[in-house]
C-alpha positions in Angstrom: 83.0 75.4 141.0 85.1 73.6 143.5 87.0 75.6 146.2 90.5 74.8 144.8 89.4 76.2 141.4 88.3 79.6 142.8 91.9 81.1 143.1 92.6 80.0 139.4 89.3 81.5 138.3 89.9 84.9 139.9 93.6 84.9 138.8 92.3 84.3 135.2 89.8 87.1 135.6 92.6 89.4 136.8 94.5 88.6 133.6 91.6 89.5 131.4 90.9 92.7 133.3 94.6 93.8 133.0 95.0 92.7 129.4 92.0 93.9 127.4 93.8 93.5 124.1 93.0 89.8 124.5 89.5 90.5 123.2 89.7 94.1 121.9 92.3 93.3 119.2 90.3 90.6 117.4 87.1 92.7 117.7 88.8 95.6 116.1 90.2 93.5 113.2 86.9 91.8 112.7 85.2 95.2 112.6 87.5 96.5 110.0 87.1 93.5 107.8 83.3 93.7 108.1 83.4 97.3 107.0 85.4 96.3 103.9 83.1 93.3 103.3 80.0 95.6 103.6 81.4 98.0 101.0 82.1 95.1 98.6 78.6 93.7 98.8 77.5 95.9 95.9 79.4 93.6 93.5 78.4 90.3 95.2 75.6 89.3 92.8 77.9 89.9 89.9 80.7 87.8 91.5 78.3 85.0 92.3 77.1 84.8 88.7 80.7 84.8 87.5 81.6 82.0 89.9 78.9 79.8 88.5 80.9 79.6 85.3 84.0 78.3 87.0 85.1 74.7 87.8 83.7 73.3 91.1 87.0 73.8 93.0 87.6 77.3 91.6 84.0 78.2 92.4 84.3 77.1 96.0 87.6 79.0 96.4 86.0 82.2 95.0 83.1 81.9 97.4 85.1 80.9 100.5 87.9 83.5 100.0 86.3 86.4 102.0 85.6 84.1 104.9 89.1 82.5 104.7 90.7 85.9 104.7 88.8 87.1 107.8 89.7 83.8 109.6 93.4 84.1 108.7 93.6 87.7 109.8 92.0 86.9 113.1 94.3 83.9 113.6 97.3 86.1 112.8 96.3 88.8 115.3 95.5 86.2 117.9 99.0 84.8 117.5 100.6 88.2 117.8 98.6 89.0 121.0 99.5 85.6 122.5 103.2 86.0 121.8 103.5 89.5 123.2 101.2 88.7 126.2 103.3 85.6 127.1 106.6 87.6 126.8 105.3 90.3 129.2 103.1 88.2 131.5 105.8 87.5 134.2 108.4 90.0 133.1 106.0 93.0 133.3 104.9 92.3 136.9 108.6 92.3 138.0 109.3 95.4 136.0 106.5 97.5 137.4 107.0 95.9 140.9 103.4 94.8 141.1 104.8 91.3 141.9 105.3 92.5 145.5 101.6 93.1 145.8 100.5 89.9 144.1 102.9 87.8 146.1 101.3 89.2 149.3 98.0 87.7 148.1 96.9 84.1 149.0 97.5 82.9 145.5 100.3 80.4 144.8 102.9 80.8 142.1 101.5 77.7 140.4 98.0 79.2 140.2 99.4 82.5 138.9 101.5 80.8 136.2 98.6 78.4 135.2 96.3 81.4 134.9 98.7 83.2 132.7 99.4 80.1 130.5 95.6 79.6 130.1 95.3 82.9 128.3 97.3 82.1 125.2 96.5 78.3 125.2 92.8 78.4 125.8 91.3 81.9 126.3 92.6 83.7 123.2 91.8 80.8 120.9 88.2 80.6 122.3 87.8 84.4 122.0 89.1 84.3 118.4 86.7 81.4 117.7 83.8 83.4 119.0 84.7 86.6 117.1 85.4 84.6 113.9 82.0 82.9 114.0 80.2 86.1 114.8 81.9 87.8 111.8 81.1 84.8 109.6 77.4 84.8 110.7 77.1 88.6 109.9 78.8 88.1 106.5 76.5 85.2 105.6 73.5 87.2 106.8 74.4 90.3 104.8 75.3 88.2 101.7 71.9 86.4 101.9 70.0 89.7 102.0 72.0 91.1 99.1 71.7 88.0 97.0 68.0 87.7 97.7 67.5 91.3 96.5 69.5 90.3 93.4 67.2 87.3 92.7 69.8 84.6 93.7 68.2 83.4 96.9 68.8 84.1 100.6 70.0 80.6 101.3 72.7 80.6 98.6 75.7 81.7 100.9 74.5 79.5 103.7 74.6 76.4 101.4 78.0 77.2 100.0 79.5 78.0 103.5 77.6 75.8 106.0 77.7 77.7 109.3 77.8 74.7 111.7 80.4 72.8 109.7 82.5 76.0 109.5 82.2 76.4 113.3 83.5 72.9 113.9 86.4 73.4 111.5 87.4 76.7 113.2 87.0 75.3 116.7 89.3 72.3 116.1 91.9 74.5 114.2 92.0 77.4 116.7 91.9 75.4 120.0 93.8 72.4 118.7 96.5 74.0 116.5 96.8 77.6 117.7 96.1 76.8 121.3 97.2 73.4 122.6 99.5 72.8 119.6 101.4 76.0 120.5 101.8 75.0 124.2 105.6 74.6 123.9 105.9 78.0 122.3 103.9 79.8 125.0 105.5 77.7 127.8 109.0 78.8 126.5 107.9 82.5 126.3 106.5 82.4 129.8 109.8 80.8 131.0 111.8 83.6 129.4 109.4 86.1 130.8 110.0 84.8 134.3 113.8 84.7 133.9 114.8 87.8 131.8 115.9 91.0 133.5 115.6 92.9 130.2 114.8 92.5 126.5 112.7 89.3 126.9 112.1 89.2 123.1 115.8 88.8 122.4 116.3 86.1 125.0 113.3 84.2 123.6 114.5 84.3 120.0 118.3 84.1 120.3 118.7 80.6 121.9 116.6 78.8 119.2 118.5 80.7 116.5 121.8 79.9 118.1 120.9 76.2 118.3 119.9 76.1 114.7 123.0 77.9 113.6 125.3 75.6 115.6 123.7 72.5 114.3 124.0 73.8 110.7 127.7 74.7 111.2 128.7 71.6 113.2 126.7 68.8 111.5 125.4 70.4 108.3 121.8 69.5 109.2 118.7 71.5 110.0 116.7 69.0 112.1 116.0 71.5 114.9 114.9 74.2 112.5 112.6 71.8 110.7 111.2 70.6 114.0 110.3 74.1 115.1 108.9 74.9 111.6 106.8 71.7 111.7 105.5 72.5 115.2 104.5 76.1 114.4 103.6 76.0 110.7 103.0 72.3 109.8 101.7 69.2 111.4 98.5 67.3 110.7 96.3 70.2 111.4 97.5 72.3 108.5 97.1 69.8 105.7 94.9 70.9 102.8 94.1 68.0 100.6 91.8 69.9 98.4 94.2 72.8 97.7 93.4 76.4 97.2 92.1 79.1 99.6 89.0 77.2 100.9 87.7 76.2 104.3 89.3 72.8 103.7 92.7 74.4 104.6 91.5 74.7 108.2 89.8 71.3 108.3 91.9 68.7 110.2 90.8 65.3 111.1 90.0 65.6 114.8 91.0 61.9 115.4 94.3 62.4 113.6 94.9 65.4 115.7 94.3 63.6 119.0 96.5 60.6 118.1 99.4 62.7 116.8 102.3 62.0 119.1 103.9 65.4 118.2 100.9 67.2 119.8 101.3 65.4 123.2 105.1 65.6 123.1 104.7 69.4 122.6 102.2 69.5 125.5 104.7 67.7 127.8 107.5 70.1 126.7 105.2 73.1 127.4 104.4 71.7 130.8 108.1 71.4 131.6 108.6 75.0 130.6 105.7 76.1 132.8 107.1 74.1 135.8 110.4 75.9 135.4 108.6 79.2 135.2 106.8 78.5 138.5 110.1 77.8 140.2 111.6 80.9 138.8 108.7 83.1 139.9 109.2 81.9 143.5 112.8 83.1 143.5 112.6 86.2 141.2 112.0 89.6 142.7 111.2 93.0 141.1 113.7 94.3 138.5 
């Protein structure tokens, strides 16, 4: 690792040491779902035999459903952790006055803000990906053992839910959509965190709501609201051409993701928010 990267590396390690919910929250959620999945294994052979009588799409949905539910739960908890982390990242150090200590260290405001931004944009998606795939592997392994004991074959779940293909799908979705694709959201939250003197959650939500309401009242349109909705809930990475609750709902075309102009416009907006957060951190003192 090059010398200029060391301060960023240690600043990022500090963030992980101080915010253990980054990895503890997905681990707890995955553990709870694995317990429920383990209890439900007693009926797995019966469900698999019933699925064989369904149409191909319905059969795939019935098989994929437990894995999709676990993935969606982990994505939801990752989003919650990312949002609350971003809102508190720069506000919390001013509130508890630890900013006085960290500003005395030979670490620039740019390095500090980049380290904090890396947590929701890269670290949390990667941690969620690792936990999701570990849970998927255990679920497939347990399913294979139970189905083999029931005479249906150990390889059956591995064929229906290909592990490597599933890993690729989740990696692109988590890192591309929930990480880089949400860069403007996390940049905005970090900017508010650096600026607000109190109630950062309100300051983060009221301006977008006010802009949407003013546009609706003045022009009778909802372009801003649809833009925000498309950035957070839609876009090319959430299309599900096959329909139903299957792994296909997480399967974007990686090339289509990379050439999507909305992705890079969002990254540019997020970078602008982070630049403003760096400038604010230089001037903001403890609350």
